[in-house]
C-alpha positions in Angstrom: 0.0 0.0 0.0 1.6 3.3 -1.1 1.5 6.3 1.1 1.0 9.8 -0.1 4.4 11.7 -0.2 4.9 14.4 2.3 4.5 17.9 0.8 7.7 19.8 0.1 6.0 23.2 -0.4 3.0 24.8 1.3 0.8 27.8 0.6 -0.8 29.3 3.7 -3.0 32.3 2.8 -5.9 34.3 4.2 -6.9 37.2 6.4 -6.6 35.2 9.7 -3.0 36.2 10.4 -3.0 34.8 13.9 -4.0 31.3 12.8 -1.4 31.4 9.9 1.3 32.4 12.3 0.2 29.7 14.7 0.5 27.1 11.9 4.0 28.4 11.0 5.0 28.2 14.6 3.9 24.5 14.5 6.1 24.0 11.5 9.1 25.4 13.4 8.4 23.3 16.5 8.2 20.1 14.4 11.5 21.0 12.9 13.3 20.6 16.2 15.9 23.1 15.1 16.8 24.9 18.4 19.8 26.7 16.9 17.9 27.8 13.8 20.6 26.3 11.6 18.0 24.9 9.1 15.4 27.6 9.3 15.4 30.6 7.1 12.8 33.4 6.9 12.6 35.5 3.7 10.4 38.5 3.0 9.3 40.0 -0.3 11.1 43.2 0.3 14.5 41.6 0.1 13.9 38.3 -1.7 12.1 36.6 -4.6 10.2 33.4 -5.1 13.3 32.1 -7.0 15.5 33.0 -3.9 13.1 31.0 -1.7 13.1 28.0 -3.9 16.9 28.0 -4.2 17.2 28.3 -0.4 14.9 25.3 0.1 17.0 23.2 -2.3 20.0 23.5 -0.1 20.8 20.4 2.0 20.1 20.7 5.7 23.1 21.1 8.1 23.3 18.5 10.8 19.6 17.8 10.4 17.1 16.0 8.2 14.9 18.9 7.1 15.4 22.5 5.9 12.6 25.0 6.5 12.2 28.1 4.4 9.4 30.6 5.3 8.7 33.0 2.4 6.4 35.9 3.4 4.5 38.1 1.1 5.9 36.9 -2.2 2.8 35.6 -3.9 0.3 38.6 -3.9 1.8 40.1 -7.1 2.3 36.9 -9.0 0.3 35.8 -11.9 -0.9 39.3 -12.9 1.2 39.7 -16.1 0.1 38.9 -19.6 -1.2 35.4 -20.4 1.9 34.4 -22.2 4.3 35.6 -19.6 2.2 34.1 -16.8 2.3 30.7 -18.6 6.1 30.8 -18.9 6.4 31.9 -15.3 4.2 29.1 -14.1 6.1 26.5 -16.1 9.4 27.7 -14.7 8.0 27.7 -11.2 6.6 24.2 -11.6 9.9 22.9 -12.9 11.8 24.5 -9.9 9.4 23.2 -7.3 9.6 19.7 -8.8 13.3 19.8 -8.2 12.9 20.3 -4.5 14.4 17.5 -2.5 12.5 15.5 0.1 14.4 17.4 2.8 12.8 20.7 1.8 9.9 22.4 3.6 9.1 25.6 1.7 6.3 27.5 3.3 4.8 30.5 1.4 2.8 32.8 3.7 0.3 35.4 2.6 -1.8 37.4 5.0 -4.5 37.9 2.4 -6.6 35.4 0.4 -5.2 34.5 -3.0 -7.4 34.2 -6.0 -8.2 30.6 -6.9 -6.5 31.1 -10.2 -3.2 31.9 -8.6 -0.5 29.7 -10.3 0.9 28.4 -7.0 -2.6 27.3 -5.8 -3.0 25.5 -9.1 0.3 23.8 -8.8 -0.3 22.7 -5.2 -3.5 20.9 -6.4 -1.5 18.7 -8.7 -0.6 15.4 -6.9 2.7 15.1 -8.6 3.8 18.5 -7.4 3.9 17.5 -3.7 2.3 20.7 -2.6 -0.3 21.7 -0.1 -2.5 24.9 0.2 -4.8 26.1 3.0 -6.8 29.2 3.2 -7.3 30.8 6.7 -10.4 32.9 6.7 -11.4 34.9 9.7 -13.8 32.5 11.7 -17.3 33.7 11.7 -18.2 34.9 15.2 -14.6 35.4 16.4 -15.8 38.8 17.6 -18.1 37.1 20.1 -17.0 36.3 23.7 -18.4 32.8 23.4 -16.1 31.9 20.5 -13.1 33.5 22.2 -13.8 31.7 25.5 -13.8 28.3 23.7 -10.6 29.3 21.9 -9.0 30.3 25.3 -10.0 27.0 26.8 -8.5 25.0 23.9 -5.3 27.1 23.8 -4.7 26.7 27.6 -5.3 22.9 27.4 -2.9 22.6 24.4 -0.4 24.5 26.5 -0.6 22.1 29.3 -2.8 24.1 31.6 -6.5 24.1 32.6 -9.0 26.9 33.2 -12.4 27.0 34.7 -15.1 27.9 32.1 -16.2 30.9 34.2 -12.7 32.2 34.2 -12.4 31.7 30.4 -15.7 33.6 29.9 -14.4 36.4 32.2 -11.2 36.7 30.2 -13.1 36.6 26.9 -15.6 39.2 27.9 -12.8 41.5 29.1 -10.6 41.2 26.1 -13.5 41.9 23.8 -13.5 45.3 25.3 -9.9 46.0 24.4 -9.4 49.1 22.2 -7.8 46.8 19.6 -8.9 43.2 20.0 -5.9 40.9 19.3 -5.6 37.1 19.7 -1.9 37.8 20.2 -2.7 39.8 23.4 -5.1 37.0 24.5 -2.4 34.4 24.0 0.0 36.4 26.0 -2.5 36.7 28.9 -3.1 32.9 28.7 0.6 32.2 29.0 0.8 34.6 32.0 -2.1 32.9 33.7 -0.7 29.4 33.2 2.6 30.5 34.8 0.7 32.1 37.7 -1.6 29.2 38.4 1.0 26.5 38.0 -0.5 23.0 38.3 -3.9 24.1 39.5 -6.9 25.2 37.4 -7.0 28.9 36.5 -9.9 30.6 38.3 -11.9 33.8 37.7 -10.0 35.3 40.7 -6.7 34.6 38.8 -8.0 36.4 35.7 -9.1 39.4 37.8 -5.7 39.5 39.6 -3.4 39.0 36.7 -5.0 40.3 33.5 -4.5 43.9 32.5 -7.6 43.8 30.2 -10.2 42.9 32.8 -11.8 46.2 34.0 -15.2 44.5 33.5 -14.2 41.5 35.7 -13.2 44.0 38.4 -16.5 45.8 38.1 -18.2 42.5 39.0 -16.0 42.4 42.1 -16.8 46.0 43.0 -20.5 45.5 42.7 -20.3 42.3 44.7 -18.5 44.2 47.5 -21.2 46.9 47.4 -23.9 44.3 47.5 -22.4 42.7 50.5 -21.9 46.0 52.2 -18.1 45.7 52.2 -17.1 49.3 51.7 -13.4 48.6 52.5 -13.1 46.0 49.8 -15.1 48.1 47.3 -12.9 51.2 47.9 -9.7 49.1 47.6 -10.8 47.6 44.3 -11.7 51.1 42.9 -8.4 52.6 44.0 -6.5 49.6 42.5 -8.2 50.4 39.1 -7.5 54.1 39.5 -3.8 53.4 40.1 -3.5 52.4 36.4 -2.3 55.5 34.6 -4.7 54.7 31.8 -7.6 54.6 34.1 -10.3 57.3 33.8 -12.5 57.9 36.9 -15.4 58.9 34.7 -14.9 55.8 32.7 -14.9 53.6 35.8 -18.0 55.3 37.0 -19.7 54.7 33.7 -18.9 51.0 33.9 -20.3 50.8 37.5 -23.4 52.8 36.2 -23.8 50.3 33.3 -23.6 47.3 35.7 -26.4 48.7 37.9 -28.5 49.6 34.9 -28.3 46.0 33.7 -29.0 44.7 37.3 -32.2 46.8 37.4 -33.4 45.1 34.2 -32.3 41.6 35.5 -34.1 42.2 38.8 -37.2 43.3 37.0 -37.0 40.1 34.9 -36.6 37.9 37.9 -39.5 39.6 39.7 -41.7 38.9 36.6 -40.6 35.3 36.5 -39.0 35.8 33.1 -35.7 34.6 31.5 -32.7 36.7 32.5 -31.1 36.1 29.0 -34.0 38.1 27.5 -32.2 41.2 28.8 -30.4 42.4 25.7 -27.0 43.0 27.3 -26.9 39.7 29.2 -25.0 37.0 27.3 -26.0 33.4 28.1 -22.9 32.6 30.1 -23.4 35.8 32.2 -27.0 34.9 33.2 -26.1 33.1 36.5 -23.7 35.8 37.6 -26.1 38.6 36.9 -28.9 36.7 38.6 -26.8 36.2 41.7 -25.9 39.9 41.9 -29.4 41.1 41.2 -30.8 39.0 44.1 -28.6 40.8 46.6 -30.6 43.9 46.1 -34.2 44.9 46.3 -35.5 46.8 43.3 -35.9 49.9 45.4 -32.2 49.7 46.4 -31.1 49.3 42.8 -33.1 52.4 41.7 -31.8 54.5 44.6 -28.2 53.5 43.7 -28.7 54.2 40.0 -30.0 57.7 40.8 -27.0 58.3 43.1 -24.6 57.2 40.4 -26.2 59.7 38.0 -25.9 62.5 40.6 -22.2 61.6 41.2 -21.5 61.7 37.5 -23.1 65.1 37.2 -21.1 66.4 40.3 -17.8 65.3 38.8 -18.6 66.8 35.3 -19.7 70.1 36.8 -16.6 70.3 39.0 -18.6 70.3 42.3 -16.4 67.4 43.6 -13.1 65.9 42.6 -13.5 62.5 40.9 -11.4 60.4 43.4 -13.3 61.9 46.4 -16.6 61.4 44.6 -15.9 57.7 44.2 -15.0 57.4 47.9 -18.2 59.1 48.9 -20.1 56.8 46.5 -18.7 53.8 48.3 -19.3 55.2 51.7 -22.9 56.1 50.9 -23.8 52.8 49.3 -22.3 50.6 52.1 -23.6 52.5 55.1 
């Protein structure tokens, strides 16, 4: 029984840059080339496809494979006249067929190539020993649910474990980043794995360690207010304000938003309805919102919300300094 030969060249293309770079990193890990002696990265600004092919043809040094990663070399290919394109494709096909079994030539493009691209056509031919994969942005990646599942999978693959509630907290928080980036999420996951060690990462770990979790800390602040713990609420608020990027009015707005949602949740609970019918409550947040809302009577929530609006107005009109206003807020709501 014959086995399909291992590809010697690859085409990874599409707008999902993170997934492409993850795939490339997998290539490098499989190479087991710690010194980088048999790994070469070429970019379109200083090399050509011909250079990449020639580099891949070189025999590996003290190893069994040679990896050449060629970035951004294909976007402009195949756009000349029909005759020139045919000659170019034939030359490229001949060059790729000459690649030895030791070669691993990976073409990387952070945009989708047209299906008529010469290299995609060549990779589809069995005798060419090629492989092509398109990486489109996954539908729903902008949603916390998708990101939470991705976080859980990444941490598991990295040898750690995370509680689903913690993954949801991190996902919700990072979706609020000014520029959402899976690279930043990956960095936070690595930091949490180191922090937790052998145990499962908890929501408390996320709150303690992640720079992008203002919303997670808002949950804690509201919990403290609901339990009447002014000392803890004040400590959490000042911890957030210690961040140079923190804005007192922004923090107040987040607290305001939390109580506005809690009013809607409390109303839904009192009616015997489904908490997830509240537009701003995602499915995985329903339990947490319900728990918080039950700590307050509706009359308390309405009173707090009015006080928050008054505090906001007092800060904006200069009647009271923002830090002091937040301290007075905590003192008033926990006495």
